[in-house]
C-alpha positions, -999 to +999 in steps of 0.1 A: -754+004-885-718+012-893-706+006-857-716-030-862-709-036-898-683-062-889-705-085-870-713-109-897-677-113-909-664-116-873-690-142-864-679-165-895-642-160-887-646-170-851-645-208-860-612-202-880-596-185-850-609-214-827-592-239-852-558-219-853-557-220-816-563-258-815-534-261-841-510-241-819-517-265-789-502-294-809-468-306-797-445-308-826-406-320-827-395-322-862-378-289-876-406-289-904-435-291-881-419-264-859-416-242-891-453-250-900-464-242-865-445-207-867-464-201-900-496-207-881-488-183-851-480-156-876-513-160-895-532-164-862-516-133-852-524-114-881-562-125-878-564-114-843-548-081-850-573-075-880-602-082-856-587-059-830-586-031-857-623-037-862-628-035-826-635-071-819-621-081-787-617-114-768-638-121-736-616-146-715-631-144-679-608-170-662-613-163-623-639-136-629-673-136-614-698-155-637-718-130-658-748-145-679-744-114-701-710-124-713-706-159-703-725-193-709-723-218-682-720-252-695-712-271-663-703-264-626-677-279-606-674-277-567-653-246-555-621-253-539-614-245-504-611-209-500-626-202-534-658-182-539-686-197-558-699-184-590-664-177-604-652-188-639-628-215-633-624-229-669-629-211-702-638-238-729-643-216-757-635-178-758-661-151-763-660-121-782-671-086-782-678-060-812-672-028-793-701-033-764-721-060-781-715-097-775-712-115-807-703-148-789-704-155-753-675-172-735-683-209-730-672-216-691-673-238-663-684-221-632-675-228-594-706-240-571 
């Protein structure tokens, strides 16, 4: 029980992490917006560090073989020339592990 004590809190915070990452994808040009974005980067970094200290790691399987134990395929796309099938070609949402337990599988698109 102690090993996975952080699971409930981590699961609730994953949506926050996703929203920070979406905010960081926004292009900004003004100095005020750049300063705000820098602050968001700092808070996001602190949040990710706190998760890592609790042994929560990211599943980001781009170009890895599809594994249903860690990935949730939501779509397929034709494999490009020379590309193997059943490879993760796009990650729509990162997954997370707590030690060895999947707390959220990565949502992926797989080559077919």
